Each structure stands twice: as C-alpha cells, then as structure tokens.
N, C-alpha and C positions, 0 to 999 in steps of 0.2 A: 323647442325642437322636437320633432317626431322621429321615432326610431325607424320608420319606414322611408324616411328621406335619406338614410345613410346609404353608402355604396352597397351593392348587392352582396358581395362576399362577407362583409362585416355584418350586414343585416341578418343573413342566414346563420352566421356563426352565433350571434347573440340569441336569436330565436331558438337555435338548436340547444344551446346551453340552458335557456329558460324553460323550454317546453319538452325537450328531449327529441324533437323532430322538426321538420319544416313543412310548409303547406304546399310545396311543389316537389318535383322529382330531382332537383339538383342535389348532388351528393355533398355532404359537409364533412370535412376532415381537418378539424382544428389540430394544430401541432402542440401537443402538451408534453413534449419531452425533448431533450437535447440530442438532436441527431448527430451533431459533430462528436459529442462525447461517445455515443454508441459506436460510430465508425472508427474512431481512434482506438477504442478498446478492442474491437474486433481485429483491427489491423495489428495491434501489438500482440494479441493472442496468436494470430497467424504467423507473425514473425517468430514468436516464441516456439511454436510447434515446429516450424522449419528448422530453426537453429538447434533445438533439442534433438531432432532427428539426425541432423548432420553431426553434432558434437558427440552424441552418445553411441554412435555406431561401433567404434572400436572397443569401448568398454563393455557394451552389450554383447559383442561377439566373444570377448574374453571371459566374461562372467557367466553368461547363460547360453552361449553358442547361438544367440539370436541378435543380430545387429539392430533390430527394430523393437526390442523389448521395451526400452524407455519411451520410444515414440508411441507405442500402443498404450502404455500407461498414461502418457500425457493426453492422448486422445480421450481415454476413459475419463480422466479428471476434467477435461474441457466439456465433455457431454454432461457430466455430473454438475459442473459449475453452471452450465446453461440451464439445466433443469431446476437447480436451486434458485437461480436468478428469477425464473418465471414465478416461483412461489414467493420469494423475498420481495419482489416488486409490488405485490399486493398487500404487503403489511404496512399499515400507516405508521408514520414516525412517532405518533403518540404511544404506540405499543413499545417501540424501542426505548422511549424515554421512561415509560412507566416501569418497565422491567429491566432497566439498566443495572440495578443492584443485583438482581438474580443472575444476569449474564456474567457480571464480574465475579460473583461467587462461584459460578460453574467453572470459569476460567482458573480461579485460584485453586479449586479442588483438583482440576486436571493437572495443574502445575505441581501439586503435592503428590498426586498419584504417580506422575511420570518419574519422580525421584525413587520410587520403590519398584515399579514394574516396567520402567522405561527400557527401551531397546538401545543399548550403547552402540554408537557408530562414531568411529574416529575419536574415541575417548570422551564423548559427550553423550549423556542420556537425555535426549530431547524428544524422543519419539515413542509413541504407544502403538503397538501393532494390534489392530482389530480385524481379524480375518485377513482378507486380501488388502485391506487399507492400512496405511501407516500415517497416523495423525501426529501433528506437532502442536501441542497446547500453547507454545510461545506465540504462534501466529494468532490464535484466538485471543490471547491476552491483550494484544494491541487494540483490536477493535473493541473488546470489552471495556478496557480502561478508558478509551476515548468516548464511548457512549456514556459511561458513568461520569466522566469529567464534564461533559457537556450538560448532562442533567444537573450536576452539582452547580455549575456556573449559572444555570437558569434560576435555580432556587436561592443561591447564595452570592449572587453577583455583588451586592452592596457590601457584604461581609468580606469578600475577597479584596475589594478596593480599599476598605477602611480599617480592616482588622488583620493583624499578622496571623492570628490563629486561623482565620478563614483562608488565608493563603497556604498555611501549612497542612491543612487537612488533606487536600488532594495530593500534595507532595508526599504525605505520609502513606497514602494508599499506593502511590507509585513506588515508594521505597519498599513496601511489603512485597509487591510483585518483583521488584528488582532483586531482592534477596533470594527469592525462589529461583529466579532466572540464573543468578550467579552460582547457585549450587549445581546447576545442570552440567557445565556452565554455558551461559549465552550472554556474553558481554555486549554483542552487537544489538540485540533486541532491547537490552537495558538502556543503551545510549539513545535509541529511537524513542523509547517511552519517556526518558528524562527530557530530551530537547523538545519533543512535541508538547509535553505537559507544560513546560516553561513558556513555549510560544502561545499556547491557548490561554494561560493565565495573563500573559502580556496583552492579548487581544481583549480579555475581560476587563482590563484596566488596573491591574495590580501595580503597586508602586515600584519605582526603579531600584531603590535601595534593597528591597526584598529580593529582586533578581540578582543583584550583585552578591548578596550574601549566599544565596542558594548556588549560584554558579561557582563561587569560590569553593564552597563545600564540595560541589560536584567534581571540580577539577582535582581537589585534594583526594577524594575517594577513588577516582579513576586512576590517578597516579599511584595510590597505595595498592589498588588491586593489580596493577601491572607489576609493581615491585615484588609482591609476595608470591607471584606465580612465575616460575622460570620460563615456561613456554611463552608467556606474554612478553617477557623481557626479550626473548629471542625474536619474537615477531617484530617488536619495535626496533631492535637492532638491525634486523634484516630489511626493515622498511627504510631506515636511514641509508644503508649501504648494502643492497642485496648482492652486489658483485664481489663483495669481500669474501662471501662463502656461497658461490653460485650452485654448488652441489649439496649444500647442507641447509641451513636456515633460510637462505635466500633463494632456494631452488624454485619455489612456486612463483615468486614475483619475477625472477629473471626469465622464466619460460613465458610468463604472461607478456612481459615487455618484448620478447622476441616475436610473439604473435602480432603485437601492434606494429612492430617494425616491418614484418613481412607483408602486412596488409597494404601499406602505402595508401594511395588515393582511392583506387578502385577495387582493391582486394585481389586475392588469388583465385576467386571464383567459388561459388557455392559447392561445398563438399571437398575442396582442395586444401583444407588445413593440414599442416604437418604437426602442429603442437598437440592436436587432439589424439595423435597416435601414441598414447601412453606417455607423452612427455609432460603435459600439463595436467596435474591432478584436479579433480572436480571440474572438468571441462564443460560438463552439461549443467552444472548447478551454480556454484559461486563464481566461476570464471567463464561463464558462457559469453560474457561481453568481449573477452579477449578473442574467442573463436569467431565471434561476429565481426570483430575488427579485422581479423586475418583474412576471412573469406569475402567480406563485403567492403572492406577498406574504410577509410575515413568518411567517405560519402555515406556509407551505410550507418556508421556510427553517428554522424550528424543527423541523419534522417530519423533514426531510432530515438535519440535524445530529444529531438524536437517534438516527436509524438508524445513522449512522456511529459515534456514541459507543458504542452498544450492541455494534456489531461489535468495536470496540477493547476494550470491557469484556469481552466474551466471550473474546477472544484472551488477555487477561491472566488471566482465570479459568482457561482451559484450561492456560495455562502454569503457573499456581500449582499446579493439581492434578497436573500432570506432575512438577513439582519435588518435591512431597510424596512421590511414588512413586519418587523418585530417578532419573527419566527426564530427565536433565539436558539433553541435546541437544534433546529435544522441548520441554522447559520453556523453555529459553532462546530457542529459535526462535519459539515462540508469543508470548513477551513482546516479542521484537524486531519481529514483525509488528504487534502491537498498538501499539507505540510509533511504528513507521513510518507506519501509517495515521493515527494521531492527529496526528503532526507534519506530514505532508503536507497533511492537511485544514486544519490551523491556518495553514500558510503560504499555501495557495491562498485561503482565506477571508479571511485577514488582508490579503492583497494586494488583494482585491476591494473590501474596505470601507475601505481606506486606513490600516490599522494597521501594515502592513509594506510594504517596497518590493516591486515586481513581481519575481517570481522565475521565472515560466514553468513552474510545476509543475501537473500535472493534479489534478483533484478525483477521489479514488478511486472507480472504477466508474461515474462519471458523465460526466466530460469525454470528448470525442472523442479517440481515439488508440488505434491498434491495439496497439502495444507495451505501453502502460500497462495496457490492459484485459487482455491475455494474462498479464502478470506479476502484476497484482493478483488475478486469478482463480486463478492458480496458488498465490498466498499463501493465499487463502481455502481452497483444497483442502488445502493443507498443514495448516491449522488443523483441518480435518475429520479428516484422517488422524491428527494428534496426539491429538485427542479420541477417535477410534476406538480407538487403541492404549492410551490411558489407561483407557478404560472396559473394554476387554478384559482389561487387567492386573488391574483391580479385580475383575472377574467371576471370573478364574482364581484369584485369591487367596481369594475367597469360596468357590469350589468346593472348593479344597484343604482348607479348614477342615471342610466338611461331608462330603467324600468319605472322610475318616478315620473318620467316625462311621457310615458306611453298613455 
C-alpha cells in the first residue's frame, strides 16, 4: 500500500507531520488537543466569574465600599491563570516527572513557612501575603503530592503491588503533609490528599487488605481529630441537625438550605439572591454553590455539575489512553486530577446541601480564590499537555507504519 493512495486529508496530515509541510497550498490543521476539555474549562471559569461577581457585591460594598472589588480580583487571577497556562502548556511532562521531588519539597517548605508568617483568617493560618497577592500553599500541596506520587508509582509499581513497605512510603509522605495541614488547620485538604492517594495506589495495583488497614486507620484518625477539637464537634453536630440551633452552630447550613429552597427549578434570577445579603457567610467562596442554586435554580445546578462531571470524565479518559500507550506518569497524573476534581466538588457540594460537614474547600474553577484558580487551571493545562503528547504518540506510531511502505 502506498501513502499517496490514502484519502487527501489523511495524506496531507501524515506528510505534514513527516516533513513539516505539504507540496500544495492546502492548509493542514491536525487536532492535537482536547477541544471539549478547553471549552468546558472556559465555560466553568465564566460561570465562576459571573457568580463571584453576583455573590460578592454585598460583602464588597460593606468591606471596601466597592461592590466589584472581588470581581476585579477574580478577573486579575483569571488573566494571570491564562498567562501561566500558555507557559505551562509548553513544559513537557518529562520535566514534571523529573522535578516532582523538588516541587513537593517547595510545597512542604511553604506549608512550614505559613505556620510562622501566615495571615490568619477566620481562625486559620492558611495564607501568605506577597504584595497584592494572597497565596495558599495548601492548594499547591495537592498538585505537588500528586506529581510526586505518580512519579513514585512509575518507578516503584512492582514494589507497591508486592511489598507493604512500598505501599507505605507514599502514605508516609501524605501523612507528613497532612500533619502540616492540620496545624493550620485544614482538614478538608487533608481528606482530599488521603482519598486521592488511596485511589491512585488502588489503580497501581496495591492489595485490598492494605487498603482496608489504611482506611480503618484513617477513619480512626479523622474521628479522633473531630473529638479533640470542640469546633469540629459542633460542625458535626450541626451537620446532623442544623435546625436544632439555627442561629448558632447550624446557622451557616440553615442559610444555605434556605438558598436551595428559594431557588426551586429555574431560580430567582441572576443577581436576585437574598441569602448573599449578609445572611450566608462566605457566599462567594465556600458556599457559592448555594447562591448559584438560589439564582439559577436546580437547572443551573444540574448544568454546572454536568460540566464538572464531564471535565473529570475527560481526565479519566485521557489517563486511560495514556496508560494504554504505556505513558504511565501521564496516565496516573491525569487520573489523579480527575479524582481530585470529582472529590473536591463532592465535598463542596455535599457541605452546601447538608450531606457532609463543612470543610472549607472551593468549588473547582468557580469559587473565589486566587490560589485555587491558579492551581486548578494548571491542572487543566496538564491534562491538555497529556492529551497532546498522547495524540502525538499515536500519530507517530501511525506514521511509522506507513513510512515503511513509502
């Protein structure tokens, strides 16, 4: 079979990739990235900007006499995230794998630094102020741990499957990060790291009894952490029955549930939320989903959750294709990002609707928060880079088959 007997579009694409050009004037535009993922991400970012603008106007007016102050900051972080994405997209995955240890070390150092010079907000020291920027090292710790974990699984996959010590090493690193996060305190991020790490070890082929042992220890530790802190006990108590103390420990959840109730099917209309008028605390951050439900209704809720679901689904699909091509670091990293997005959405939405205790985690690409937006957008760009390298590997394999026949 000769390459020139192939259909024109396929012929020009192969020659383009082989020679860098074609012998005629027909333009060639091979698709080497996931367009659906790009448009879903842009869509969520736009929804986030609109909802942050709407939800933050009362608190912006009250704190800074400027109803659009948080919207302006969100636009700044969106522009910064886009600029960073253009740079990150050009970094090969081999660089992320090679320097994963250094990235994790930087994240650990920042978690230590925030304990000494962190800016306390609502009783938690999770933020470092750098000029006009306010950075949250806990967000970086998620991406850093997942990069390290994926690199470890590439190097030590047989050890993870057949040796309990190989299973315990990444859990030990996760525990070290968890201890630093608990001092801040940030129990929500610790839960995300713990469950995602377990899920990745499961994908790598670790034995079931190891999971049962670790999960049992994890449940015991979480229960102990709840018991020793009075504010966590009150959160759990209010989660079980928020209406028993609607103006005390259950205030935040009852106001959130009122927002959902007022939203009904089609919502009250964009900008018409009542709960954001100083009734619901953290309306533009942790509980932005409640304002979205009140203004856009259950139709808006379903649409937003479907978009997040499809992003997570695309991440897992990209990871599966990479693993099939034996690109194990890329495959594991894509899967970890998909699990991370799904889990963080589940915790945020679960807290807003009263299914889970309040954890203080952002809704991916929607909640206000510069560090969260920058890290989440970096994760999306990593997915695009993984998909690009996977498609390129497929194209090169396809070209090698036909180049032998030219």
